[in-house]
C-alpha positions in Angstrom: 119.0 98.7 87.4 120.1 102.3 87.9 117.3 104.8 88.5 118.3 108.4 87.6 116.8 110.9 90.1 114.2 113.2 88.5 115.0 116.8 88.1 112.7 119.5 89.3 112.3 121.1 85.9 111.3 117.8 84.3 108.8 116.7 87.0 105.8 115.1 85.3 102.9 116.5 87.2 99.6 114.9 86.2 97.7 116.3 89.3 97.6 120.1 88.7 96.1 122.0 91.6 93.6 124.7 90.6 94.7 128.3 90.4 94.7 130.0 93.9 91.8 132.2 94.7 92.4 135.9 95.6 90.1 135.8 98.6 92.0 133.8 101.2 89.0 132.1 102.8 88.3 128.4 102.6 84.6 127.7 102.9 84.2 124.0 103.8 80.7 123.7 102.3 81.8 125.0 98.9 83.8 121.9 98.0 83.3 118.2 97.2 83.6 115.3 99.6 84.2 111.7 98.7 81.4 109.5 100.1 81.9 106.0 98.9 83.1 103.9 95.9 80.2 103.1 93.6 80.9 99.4 93.9 80.4 99.6 97.6 77.1 101.5 97.4 74.0 99.3 98.0 71.6 99.3 95.1 68.3 98.7 96.9 68.6 100.2 100.3 69.5 103.6 101.9 73.1 104.3 102.8 73.7 106.4 105.9 76.8 108.5 106.7 77.7 111.9 108.2 79.6 115.0 107.3 81.0 116.9 110.3 78.4 115.1 112.4 75.5 116.0 110.2 73.5 112.8 109.4 72.9 112.2 105.7 71.5 109.4 103.6 72.3 108.4 100.1 70.2 106.3 97.7 69.5 105.5 94.1 66.1 105.7 92.3 64.9 103.2 89.8 66.9 104.9 87.0 70.1 104.7 89.0 70.1 108.5 89.7 71.8 109.3 93.0 70.1 111.3 95.7 71.4 112.6 99.0 69.2 114.0 101.7 69.3 115.0 105.4 68.7 111.9 107.4 65.6 113.1 109.1 62.0 112.7 108.1 60.1 116.1 108.5 57.1 114.3 109.9 58.4 113.1 113.3 62.2 113.2 112.9 62.7 109.5 112.3 65.9 108.5 110.4 65.2 108.0 106.7 68.2 105.6 106.5 66.2 103.2 108.7 63.6 103.0 105.9 63.6 101.3 102.5 63.6 102.1 98.8 60.1 101.7 97.2 59.9 102.3 93.4 63.0 104.5 93.5 61.7 106.6 96.4 63.1 106.5 99.9 60.4 105.6 102.4 60.4 106.5 106.1 59.7 103.2 107.9 57.8 105.0 110.7 54.7 106.2 108.8 55.5 105.6 105.1 56.2 109.1 103.9 58.1 108.8 100.6 60.7 111.2 99.1 62.5 111.6 95.7 66.1 112.2 95.0 65.6 116.0 95.2 64.0 115.8 98.6 60.5 116.4 97.5 57.7 114.6 99.4 55.9 112.4 96.9 53.5 110.4 99.1 51.9 110.6 102.5 49.7 107.6 103.2 47.7 109.3 106.0 46.6 112.2 103.8 43.0 112.2 102.4 42.9 111.4 98.7 42.0 115.0 97.7 44.5 116.7 100.1 47.7 118.3 98.8 51.0 117.4 100.2 52.2 120.3 102.4 54.9 122.4 100.8 57.1 122.3 103.9 57.2 118.5 103.9 60.3 118.3 101.7 63.8 117.2 103.0 67.0 119.2 102.5 68.9 117.7 99.5 72.5 117.9 98.4 74.1 117.5 95.0 75.9 114.2 94.4 77.7 113.0 91.4 79.9 110.0 90.4 83.4 110.6 89.0 86.0 108.0 88.4 84.0 105.4 90.4 83.6 107.6 93.5 80.4 109.3 94.7 81.1 113.0 95.5 78.9 115.2 97.7 78.7 119.0 97.3 78.0 120.2 100.8 76.9 123.8 99.9 74.2 125.3 97.8 73.6 123.3 94.6 73.8 126.3 92.3 77.3 126.9 93.4 78.5 123.4 92.7 81.4 123.3 90.2 82.0 119.8 88.9 85.3 120.9 87.4 86.6 121.4 91.0 86.3 117.6 91.7 89.9 116.3 92.0 90.4 114.1 89.0 93.5 111.9 88.6 94.5 111.9 85.0 96.2 108.5 85.1 92.9 106.8 85.9 91.5 107.8 82.6 94.5 106.6 80.6 94.5 103.1 78.9 96.7 100.5 80.4 96.1 101.5 84.1 94.5 99.2 86.7 93.5 100.2 90.2 92.4 98.6 93.5 90.0 100.4 95.9 89.4 100.0 99.6 87.1 101.8 102.1 87.7 102.1 105.8 86.6 104.2 108.8 89.0 105.4 111.5 88.4 106.3 115.1 90.1 109.7 114.9 89.7 113.1 113.1 90.5 113.5 109.4 93.5 115.8 110.2 95.2 113.0 112.1 94.8 110.7 109.2 96.1 113.2 106.7 99.1 114.0 108.9 99.9 110.3 109.2 99.9 109.7 105.4 102.0 112.9 104.8 104.7 111.3 106.8 106.9 109.0 104.7 109.5 108.8 107.4 107.3 106.6 109.7 107.1 103.7 107.2 110.3 102.0 108.2 109.2 101.8 111.9 105.4 101.6 112.1 105.4 99.3 109.1 108.6 97.4 109.7 108.2 94.0 108.0 105.2 95.0 105.9 106.0 98.1 104.0 109.2 99.2 105.6 112.5 98.0 107.0 113.9 99.7 110.1 117.4 99.1 108.9 116.7 101.4 105.9 115.5 104.4 108.0 117.4 107.5 106.9 117.1 111.3 106.4 114.8 112.3 103.5 115.2 115.1 101.1 111.9 116.9 101.1 110.6 120.2 99.6 107.4 122.1 99.0 107.1 123.2 95.4 104.0 125.4 95.7 101.2 126.1 98.2 97.9 127.9 98.1 94.4 127.9 99.5 93.7 124.8 97.2 96.5 122.8 98.9 100.1 122.2 98.2 102.6 120.2 96.2 105.8 118.6 97.3 108.3 115.9 96.6 110.7 113.7 98.5 113.4 111.1 98.0 115.8 108.9 99.9 119.4 110.2 100.5 120.9 106.7 100.7 120.5 103.4 98.9 119.1 102.6 95.5 115.8 104.6 95.7 117.1 108.1 95.3 114.4 109.1 92.8 111.8 111.8 93.4 108.3 110.8 94.5 105.6 113.4 94.0 103.0 114.3 96.6 99.9 116.5 96.2 97.5 117.6 98.9 94.2 118.6 97.4 92.4 120.6 100.1 90.6 119.4 102.0 90.2 115.7 101.3 92.9 114.2 99.0 96.5 113.2 99.4 98.1 111.6 96.3 101.5 110.1 95.7 103.0 109.3 92.3 106.3 108.1 91.0 107.7 106.7 87.8 110.5 104.4 86.6 111.0 106.2 83.3 113.4 103.6 81.9 110.6 101.0 82.0 107.7 103.4 81.5 106.2 102.3 84.8 103.9 104.6 86.7 102.5 104.0 90.2 100.1 106.2 92.2 98.4 106.1 95.5 95.3 108.3 96.1 94.1 108.7 99.7 90.6 110.3 99.8 89.3 111.2 103.3 86.0 112.5 104.6 85.4 114.1 108.0 82.5 112.1 109.4 82.7 114.1 112.6 84.8 114.6 115.7 86.9 111.5 116.4 85.9 109.7 113.2 86.7 109.9 109.5 86.3 107.7 106.4 89.1 106.8 104.0 88.9 105.7 100.4 92.2 104.3 99.3 93.0 103.8 95.6 96.3 102.4 94.3 96.9 102.4 90.6 99.6 101.4 88.1 100.3 100.6 84.5 102.5 97.5 85.0 101.6 94.0 86.2 98.0 95.0 85.8 97.0 91.4 85.3 97.8 90.8 89.0 95.4 93.5 90.1 92.7 92.3 87.8 92.9 88.6 88.7 93.4 88.9 92.5 90.0 89.0 94.3 89.4 92.4 95.9 88.8 90.9 99.3 92.1 89.1 99.2 94.0 92.3 98.5 92.2 94.0 101.4 93.3 91.3 103.9 96.9 92.6 103.4 96.0 96.3 103.2 94.0 96.1 106.5 97.1 95.2 108.4 99.0 98.2 107.1 96.3 100.6 108.2 95.9 99.0 111.6 99.6 99.1 112.3 99.2 102.9 112.4 95.9 103.1 114.2 96.9 102.6 117.8 99.9 105.0 117.4 97.7 107.8 116.0 95.0 107.2 118.6 97.7 107.5 121.3 99.1 110.6 119.7 95.7 112.2 119.7 95.2 111.3 123.3 98.4 113.0 124.3 97.7 116.1 122.3 94.2 116.5 123.8 95.4 115.7 127.3 98.1 118.4 127.2 95.9 121.0 125.5 98.9 122.8 124.0 99.5 123.9 120.4 101.4 121.5 118.1 104.0 124.2 117.7 104.8 123.8 121.4 104.5 120.0 121.4 106.2 119.0 118.2 110.0 118.9 117.4 109.9 118.7 113.6 112.9 117.8 111.4 113.4 119.2 107.9 114.5 115.6 106.9 111.2 114.0 107.8 108.4 116.3 108.8 108.1 119.1 106.2 104.8 117.9 104.7 103.2 117.4 108.1 104.1 120.9 109.3 103.0 122.4 105.9 99.6 120.7 106.3 99.1 122.0 109.9 100.2 125.5 108.8 97.7 125.3 106.0 95.0 124.7 108.6 96.3 127.7 110.5 96.0 129.9 107.4 92.8 128.6 105.9 91.0 126.4 108.4 89.1 129.1 110.4 85.8 128.3 108.8 86.0 124.6 109.3 83.7 123.2 112.0 86.8 122.2 113.9 90.5 121.9 113.2 93.9 121.5 114.8 96.5 123.7 113.1 100.2 124.1 114.0 99.8 127.2 116.0 96.0 127.6 116.3 93.0 125.4 116.7 89.2 125.8 116.6 86.5 123.9 118.5 88.8 121.1 119.5 87.7 119.3 122.6 90.3 118.1 125.1 88.8 114.8 126.1 90.4 112.8 128.9 90.2 109.3 127.5 92.4 106.4 127.1 93.2 105.1 123.7 92.7 101.6 125.1 89.0 102.4 125.3 88.8 102.9 121.5 87.8 99.6 119.9 89.8 98.4 116.9 87.2 96.4 115.1 88.0 95.4 111.5 84.5 94.2 110.8 82.9 97.6 111.7 85.7 99.7 110.3 86.0 97.9 107.0 84.2 94.6 106.3 80.6 95.8 106.6 81.4 98.8 104.5 83.1 96.9 101.7 80.8 95.0 99.3 83.6 92.5 98.4 84.7 91.7 101.9 81.2 91.7 103.3 80.1 89.2 100.6 83.2 87.0 101.2 82.7 87.1 104.9 79.1 85.8 104.5 80.1 83.1 102.0 82.9 81.8 104.2 80.7 81.9 107.3 78.0 79.9 105.4 80.6 77.4 104.2 81.9 77.0 107.7 78.4 76.1 109.0 77.8 73.7 106.1 81.1 71.9 106.9 80.2 71.7 110.6 76.9 70.2 109.6 78.6 67.7 107.2 81.0 66.7 110.0 78.1 66.0 112.4 76.2 64.0 109.8 79.3 61.9 108.9 80.1 61.3 112.5 76.6 60.1 113.2 76.6 58.0 110.1 79.9 56.4 111.2 78.3 55.5 114.6 75.2 53.8 113.2 76.6 52.0 110.2 78.0 48.5 110.6 80.1 48.3 107.5 83.7 48.8 108.5 84.9 50.3 105.2 82.0 52.7 105.1 82.7 53.6 108.8 86.3 54.5 107.9 85.1 56.6 104.9 82.5 58.4 107.1 85.1 59.1 109.9 87.6 60.4 107.4 85.0 62.6 105.8 84.0 63.9 109.2 87.6 64.7 110.1 88.2 66.4 106.8 85.1 68.5 107.2 86.2 69.6 110.7 89.6 70.6 109.4 88.1 72.6 106.5 85.6 74.2 108.9 88.5 75.2 111.2 90.3 76.8 108.2 87.1 78.6 107.2 86.7 79.9 110.7 90.3 81.1 110.8 89.8 82.9 107.4 86.6 84.4 108.7 88.3 86.0 111.7 90.6 87.9 109.3 87.5 89.9 108.3 86.6 90.6 111.9 89.7 91.1 114.1 92.1 93.9 113.8 95.8 93.4 113.7 97.4 93.5 117.1 101.2 93.9 117.5 101.2 92.0 120.8 
């Protein structure tokens, strides 16, 4: 099949960036942040997270309405996320103070019956909303929240598309993750054998189409081989990188949306969503946890490399302009992103631009000290993998119990035929328990190249 390269003037752009603002200042609080997929949000307990190291808690009331509050009880500063949900209210587990989704204090058990709840007993609240299966947080004043500025991917609302979602947390800053995914040239080496092939590494044709305070758009393509068609890239500041390409002869469209959230220094959250309008039955029929087992490896192939990169940059304490040797045939998107931070990142709590930086610590640490823990970084966050992990672990223990019972039965029984059956059953149970244990470790241990 011959694929005709797309032409610039016929580019099908379904992810249109908002019109640039005239005031060239990016206010990090006046935008939306992706917190979690709705399917991964617990229904009956508080959900803790952070934004730029500010502790927050998310929960749902009895009507399903979302609420997001500062994760601190005004009584004695206990964490509300350590509490519980009672009749749709979040209750501090220390003294039982209860709060609604807007942060208002609704019940204080220690107050006399006739006493009024103090007006200063409320908790700071933030506006949250669900769009396309993702919970979004507006970090600034609620009256400024503009729901139209939430980055919406048009393909996801079209009939015939199916998507797969995955949540992860990474032990490095959001900017390092975004730089990593804006770098298509690394695929053939970092992901050789999984997503790439080192024998196919080559110069890329890359270009920036437009850039503004709201992000930038670009495209890239191979210069050799059979995949010389344009693939579109959009950076929606400050949290989304999306890729999209089409095989127009077949009417096939594929997209990858990488939402990220700055949890704080040295940590970020990633919501990955891949979507397409072909072979959708495969996406719908494959268990989500099984899809994640393969996707985890891809992310973990990059993780030690990015941690090591961050270690070197912080150790040397120089600007990226002095440290990097970029190529126009591989690094255009990376440099454009770092320059975007130079131009608009001043008001961010911290950032590492290309020539400038702000509030970036130069920690002398070894990347070997950073744990790569698949269970903490994915399994416990993902409702599907967490549930599968528990079921497999339970099955393993049941099989071990069956093996012990069958072995004991084989010892005490005198009937030879029954003894053979019991021994065979015990051996089979041990084998199945070993398989279950092996599968269980795939939810716990990160991929290691060595």
